[in-house]
KEVOTI-609479 format. One record per residue (C-alpha): residue in one letter; chain; x, y, z. Coordinates in steps of 0.1 Angstrom, whole numbers, plus 5000, padded with zeros to 4 digits. Each point is the difference from the previous one (the first is absolute). Layout:
<rs>
code, unit, c1, c2, c3
A, A, X, Y, Z
...
</rs>
This chain:
<rs>
code, unit, c1, c2, c3
M, A, 5000, 5000, 5000
R, A, 5014, 5034, 4990
I, A, 4990, 5029, 5023
L, A, 5007, 5037, 4993
L, A, 5006, 5021, 5031
S, A, 5000, 5037, 4992
T, A, 4999, 5034, 5017
I, A, 5009, 5036, 4995
G, A, 5015, 5014, 5032
S, A, 5031, 5002, 5022
R, A, 5021, 4972, 5016
G, A, 4972, 4995, 5026
D, A, 4976, 4991, 4972
V, A, 5024, 4978, 4981
E, A, 5017, 4979, 5028
P, A, 4968, 4982, 5010
L, A, 4995, 4988, 4965
V, A, 5036, 4988, 4999
A, A, 4994, 4981, 5032
V, A, 4970, 4982, 4984
A, A, 5018, 4994, 4968
L, A, 5028, 4982, 5019
R, A, 4974, 4978, 5017
I, A, 4983, 4992, 4968
R, A, 5033, 4989, 4985
E, A, 5007, 4978, 5030
A, A, 4966, 4984, 4995
G, A, 5007, 4992, 4964
G, A, 4980, 5028, 4984
E, A, 5013, 5027, 4976
A, A, 4998, 5036, 5012
R, A, 5008, 5031, 4979
L, A, 5003, 5035, 5014
C, A, 4990, 5032, 4982
V, A, 5012, 5030, 5020
P, A, 5016, 5034, 4996
P, A, 5035, 5000, 4984
D, A, 5016, 5011, 5032
F, A, 4998, 4964, 5014
R, A, 5011, 4980, 4969
E, A, 5036, 4993, 5010
W, A, 4991, 4990, 5035
I, A, 4973, 4975, 4989
E, A, 5023, 4986, 4972
E, A, 5026, 4993, 5027
L, A, 4974, 4978, 5018
G, A, 4996, 4980, 4968
L, A, 4964, 5011, 4994
P, A, 4986, 5010, 4965
V, A, 4991, 5037, 5000
T, A, 4987, 5024, 4975
P, A, 5005, 5038, 5007
F, A, 4967, 5018, 4997
G, A, 4993, 5037, 5000
P, A, 5023, 5029, 5009
S, A, 5025, 5000, 5028
V, A, 4984, 5007, 5033
R, A, 5031, 5012, 5018
P, A, 5000, 5036, 4987
G, A, 4964, 5004, 5012
A, A, 5010, 4990, 5035
G, A, 5019, 5033, 5005
P, A, 4985, 5034, 5007
R, A, 4969, 5001, 4978
R, A, 4992, 5023, 4972
P, A, 4965, 5004, 4986
A, A, 4996, 4979, 4968
G, A, 4977, 5026, 4986
T, A, 4987, 5033, 5012
T, A, 4968, 5001, 4980
P, A, 4971, 4975, 4996
L, A, 5011, 4995, 4964
A, A, 5035, 4991, 5009
R, A, 4988, 4976, 5027
R, A, 4976, 4983, 4977
R, A, 5026, 4995, 4973
L, A, 5023, 4985, 5026
I, A, 4973, 4975, 5011
E, A, 4991, 4992, 4965
G, A, 5036, 4994, 4991
T, A, 5006, 4978, 5030
V, A, 4970, 4978, 4994
A, A, 5006, 4997, 4962
L, A, 5036, 4990, 5005
Q, A, 4990, 4972, 5024
F, A, 4974, 4987, 4976
E, A, 5026, 5001, 4973
Q, A, 5027, 4981, 5019
Y, A, 4982, 4977, 5024
P, A, 4985, 4975, 4975
A, A, 5034, 4988, 4988
V, A, 5012, 4997, 5036
A, A, 4970, 4978, 5010
A, A, 5000, 4979, 4969
G, A, 5003, 4963, 5008
C, A, 4992, 5004, 5037
D, A, 4973, 4980, 5017
L, A, 4993, 5024, 5029
I, A, 5007, 5037, 5004
V, A, 5006, 5015, 5035
G, A, 5000, 5038, 5004
G, A, 5015, 5016, 5030
G, A, 4983, 5032, 5011
P, A, 4976, 5023, 4981
M, A, 5021, 5015, 4972
L, A, 5000, 4972, 4974
F, A, 4972, 5016, 4979
A, A, 5004, 4975, 4971
A, A, 5005, 4968, 5019
P, A, 4964, 4989, 5007
S, A, 4990, 5010, 4964
V, A, 5028, 4980, 4985
A, A, 4991, 4970, 5021
E, A, 4965, 5003, 4986
M, A, 5014, 5002, 4965
L, A, 5021, 4969, 5005
R, A, 4973, 4982, 5019
V, A, 5021, 4993, 5030
P, A, 4993, 5007, 5037
Y, A, 5011, 5032, 5016
L, A, 5007, 5005, 5037
N, A, 5006, 5033, 5017
V, A, 5020, 5001, 5032
H, A, 5005, 5028, 5025
F, A, 5025, 5003, 5029
C, A, 4981, 5020, 5025
P, A, 4964, 4997, 5012
V, A, 4991, 5036, 4996
S, A, 5006, 5000, 4962
L, A, 4969, 4978, 4997
P, A, 4965, 5014, 5005
S, A, 4984, 4992, 5034
P, A, 4975, 5019, 5022
H, A, 5024, 4995, 5029
H, A, 5027, 5023, 4987
A, A, 5005, 5030, 4977
P, A, 5021, 4999, 4968
P, A, 5036, 5009, 5004
P, A, 5009, 5036, 4992
V, A, 5006, 5006, 4963
A, A, 5009, 5029, 4978
W, A, 4965, 5008, 4989
G, A, 4988, 5007, 5036
G, A, 4964, 4997, 5012
D, A, 4979, 5007, 5030
T, A, 5019, 4982, 5028
T, A, 4973, 5010, 5026
A, A, 4973, 4979, 4983
D, A, 4993, 4964, 5011
A, A, 5019, 4972, 4984
G, A, 4972, 4990, 4977
R, A, 4997, 5035, 4985
Q, A, 5038, 5003, 4997
W, A, 5002, 4967, 4980
A, A, 4971, 5011, 4978
D, A, 5018, 5033, 4993
D, A, 5032, 4980, 4993
A, A, 4982, 4979, 4974
R, A, 4986, 5031, 4984
R, A, 5035, 5015, 4997
W, A, 5014, 4968, 4986
N, A, 4973, 5002, 4973
E, A, 5007, 5037, 4993
H, A, 5038, 4997, 4998
W, A, 5004, 4966, 4983
G, A, 4967, 4989, 4986
P, A, 5000, 5017, 4967
A, A, 5035, 4989, 4991
V, A, 4994, 4964, 5011
N, A, 4967, 4997, 4981
E, A, 5015, 5016, 4969
Q, A, 5027, 4973, 4999
R, A, 4974, 4972, 5008
K, A, 4979, 5012, 4971
A, A, 5030, 4999, 4977
A, A, 5006, 4964, 5012
G, A, 4964, 4990, 4993
L, A, 4991, 4998, 5037
A, A, 4969, 5015, 5017
A, A, 5003, 5031, 5021
V, A, 5002, 4998, 5038
D, A, 4978, 5021, 5022
D, A, 5022, 4998, 5031
V, A, 5037, 5002, 4993
R, A, 5012, 4994, 5035
A, A, 4978, 4968, 5003
H, A, 5013, 4989, 4966
L, A, 5036, 5004, 5011
F, A, 4997, 4986, 5035
T, A, 4976, 4972, 4990
A, A, 4973, 4986, 5022
R, A, 5023, 4974, 5016
P, A, 5034, 5016, 5006
W, A, 5027, 4985, 5022
L, A, 5016, 5018, 5030
A, A, 5037, 4992, 5005
A, A, 5002, 5013, 5035
D, A, 5006, 4983, 5033
P, A, 4967, 4994, 5018
V, A, 5014, 5011, 5034
L, A, 5016, 5032, 4988
G, A, 4974, 5009, 4973
P, A, 4968, 4980, 5006
W, A, 4972, 5002, 4973
P, A, 4970, 5015, 5017
G, A, 4974, 4988, 4975
S, A, 4981, 5017, 4972
G, A, 4967, 4996, 4982
E, A, 5016, 5012, 4967
V, A, 5028, 4976, 4995
T, A, 5008, 4964, 5011
V, A, 5036, 5000, 5012
T, A, 5024, 4971, 5004
Q, A, 5028, 5008, 5025
T, A, 5031, 4979, 4995
G, A, 5024, 5016, 5024
A, A, 5029, 5023, 4989
W, A, 5021, 4989, 4970
I, A, 5036, 4999, 5014
R, A, 5031, 4987, 4984
P, A, 5021, 4974, 5020
A, A, 5028, 5017, 5020
G, A, 5035, 4999, 4986
D, A, 5028, 4984, 5020
T, A, 5025, 5029, 5001
L, A, 5003, 5037, 5001
P, A, 5029, 5019, 4983
P, A, 5033, 4998, 5019
E, A, 5000, 5036, 5010
V, A, 4965, 4997, 5015
E, A, 5010, 4969, 5019
A, A, 5031, 5017, 5013
F, A, 4980, 5031, 5011
L, A, 4974, 4978, 5018
D, A, 5027, 4980, 5018
A, A, 5018, 5031, 5012
G, A, 4974, 5011, 5026
E, A, 4965, 4999, 5013
P, A, 4971, 4996, 4975
P, A, 4996, 5032, 4981
I, A, 4968, 5018, 4988
Y, A, 4991, 4996, 4964
F, A, 4988, 5029, 4980
G, A, 4986, 4998, 4965
L, A, 4974, 5016, 4978
G, A, 4999, 4976, 4970
S, A, 4987, 5019, 4969
T, A, 4983, 5027, 5020
P, A, 5009, 5036, 4988
V, A, 5019, 5022, 5025
G, A, 5002, 5037, 4995
N, A, 5020, 5007, 5032
R, A, 5037, 4994, 4994
G, A, 5007, 4999, 5037
V, A, 4979, 4969, 5006
G, A, 5030, 4976, 5002
D, A, 5017, 5022, 5026
A, A, 4968, 5002, 5020
M, A, 4999, 4962, 5000
L, A, 5035, 4996, 5012
A, A, 4994, 5026, 5027
A, A, 4969, 4981, 5012
A, A, 5020, 4968, 5002
R, A, 5027, 5017, 5020
A, A, 4974, 5015, 5024
S, A, 4989, 4965, 5008
G, A, 5036, 4988, 5005
R, A, 5000, 4979, 4968
R, A, 5018, 4998, 4968
A, A, 4983, 5004, 4966
I, A, 4996, 4982, 4967
V, A, 4986, 5024, 4974
A, A, 4987, 4986, 4967
R, A, 5006, 5024, 4971
G, A, 4968, 4990, 4982
W, A, 4987, 5019, 4971
A, A, 5003, 5032, 5020
E, A, 5038, 4995, 5001
L, A, 5002, 5006, 5037
S, A, 5034, 5007, 5015
A, A, 5011, 5004, 5036
G, A, 5030, 5000, 5023
G, A, 5027, 5009, 4975
G, A, 5019, 4967, 5008
A, A, 4995, 5001, 5037
P, A, 5006, 4966, 5017
D, A, 4965, 4999, 5015
C, A, 4982, 5003, 4967
L, A, 4999, 4977, 4969
V, A, 4983, 5012, 4968
V, A, 4989, 4970, 4979
G, A, 4983, 4991, 4967
E, A, 4973, 4974, 4997
L, A, 5002, 4973, 5026
D, A, 4980, 4968, 5008
H, A, 4976, 5013, 5026
Q, A, 4993, 4966, 5014
A, A, 5037, 4994, 5006
L, A, 5006, 5034, 5015
F, A, 4970, 5009, 5021
P, A, 5003, 4972, 5027
R, A, 5034, 5016, 5008
V, A, 4990, 5036, 5005
A, A, 4985, 5017, 5031
A, A, 4973, 5017, 4981
A, A, 4991, 5009, 4964
V, A, 4989, 5034, 4989
H, A, 4984, 5000, 4965
H, A, 4974, 5014, 4976
G, A, 4972, 4976, 5008
G, A, 4998, 4979, 4969
A, A, 4981, 4967, 5004
G, A, 5030, 4978, 4994
T, A, 5023, 5018, 5023
T, A, 4974, 5002, 5028
T, A, 4995, 4963, 4997
A, A, 5037, 4992, 4999
V, A, 5006, 5020, 5032
A, A, 4971, 4984, 5018
R, A, 5012, 4965, 4991
A, A, 5035, 5009, 5013
G, A, 4985, 5008, 5034
V, A, 5015, 5035, 5004
P, A, 4982, 5033, 5006
Q, A, 4994, 5024, 4971
V, A, 4994, 5036, 4993
I, A, 4980, 5010, 4969
L, A, 5005, 5033, 4982
P, A, 4968, 5000, 4979
H, A, 4999, 5021, 4969
R, A, 4974, 4987, 4976
Y, A, 4974, 4975, 4991
D, A, 4999, 4968, 5022
Q, A, 5029, 5011, 5022
F, A, 4976, 5018, 5024
Y, A, 4980, 4967, 5004
W, A, 5031, 4981, 5009
A, A, 5011, 5027, 5024
G, A, 4967, 4998, 5017
R, A, 5001, 4962, 5003
V, A, 5035, 5000, 5014
A, A, 4988, 5024, 5027
E, A, 4968, 4981, 5007
L, A, 5019, 4967, 5004
G, A, 5025, 5017, 5023
I, A, 5030, 4988, 4980
G, A, 5013, 5035, 4992
A, A, 4991, 5036, 4994
A, A, 4993, 5024, 4972
H, A, 5016, 5034, 4995
P, A, 4974, 5027, 5005
A, A, 4989, 5023, 4971
G, A, 5024, 5029, 4995
P, A, 5037, 5005, 4992
L, A, 5024, 4972, 5008
T, A, 5028, 5013, 5022
A, A, 5027, 4983, 5020
E, A, 4981, 5008, 5032
S, A, 4966, 4988, 4987
L, A, 5015, 4968, 4987
A, A, 5020, 4994, 5032
G, A, 4968, 5002, 5020
V, A, 4981, 4975, 4979
V, A, 5029, 4976, 4998
E, A, 5002, 5000, 5038
T, A, 4963, 4992, 5002
A, A, 5004, 4972, 4975
L, A, 5029, 4984, 5018
R, A, 4978, 4995, 5030
A, A, 4978, 4978, 4978
G, A, 5027, 4973, 4997
P, A, 4982, 4974, 5021
A, A, 4967, 5004, 4981
A, A, 5018, 4998, 4967
R, A, 5017, 4967, 5010
D, A, 4967, 4986, 5012
L, A, 4983, 5007, 4967
A, A, 5027, 4987, 4977
P, A, 4990, 4963, 5001
R, A, 4964, 5009, 4990
V, A, 5011, 5016, 4967
R, A, 4996, 4974, 4973
A, A, 5030, 4990, 4979
D, A, 4982, 4979, 4974
G, A, 4979, 5026, 4981
A, A, 5020, 4996, 4967
S, A, 4998, 4962, 5002
V, A, 4962, 5002, 5006
A, A, 4996, 5024, 4971
A, A, 5021, 4979, 4976
A, A, 4980, 4969, 5008
G, A, 4968, 5019, 4996
L, A, 5010, 5014, 4966
L, A, 5012, 4967, 4987
A, A, 4966, 4985, 5011
L, A, 4982, 5025, 4978
G, A, 5015, 4983, 4970
</rs>
């Protein structure tokens, strides 16, 4: 069985699909990945077939510029994005028996599955990205009345999906000989999406609109080793505090120094991940190590705490490691994960407002006191989500 796993997004959107692809391969199936070109080299090194799709996502992770300042410019951007997907995706999906789309931005995927007469499965990595009367939609660029009840907010969200994307999607569907869709969001999300989130960290609260299958988070197996310089730093003293923002944009160039100052205020050393924001700190000081991408599952059990952006994958990896965490929420589902970490008592969230050395030091100190709760929760976080998903996908064939 040949399964296509595709997404348009950052590392946090791509890595769960890689985890499932590896499990599908172990089970004797064939998995192909279709992701932004930024991740091609990494995936090829894992020995998985990959097709680059769409533009690079890395430039868009920096300080953002409006794609268009007029309604006409925005409409042309939307039309061009959707048209390009409908042009490229059929060749990518040809010969596949099942198409899996991660997240909401694969505008052509369900239509191409319909054209090829193969099943399409949509998967999300956070409960609040799926409609439910028990929570509001995550904050998005087009705004909305956040004081309304959840039902009204989801209805407004659906209307805005139709306004923004409906005309372009239906224009391409018409050209492909397919019927128009009345509800673009429902078309993209499908009636039976999967939720790849841990049921302890991110439980699905239920919904009358969609029927959700929750598999657990899709996590890659941990590697055996860390780079020698990281091992040496870890062995040279007490567990440090990890700081990383993944692909989150950072406008304040002093963030890395604030992170190091917060670690020092707690009497700890710091590991600072450069990320796509190219963080720097310490200027070569012996109590700070600046690193590139590392295996979180190998690193996190050896740190005192992890301070991060609040992506679904990072939040889950820290929780599995049994160490407290601080979330610096910036956009979309990060606010949900920040709230869950606080509710579960396994860490803290930085309050709204500027991030300074003093503000970060205070929230780090709060999080460090959550160590016992974080250790207690860790065994309850599932490690088999990718295996469960792989078995479920292969069974669909």
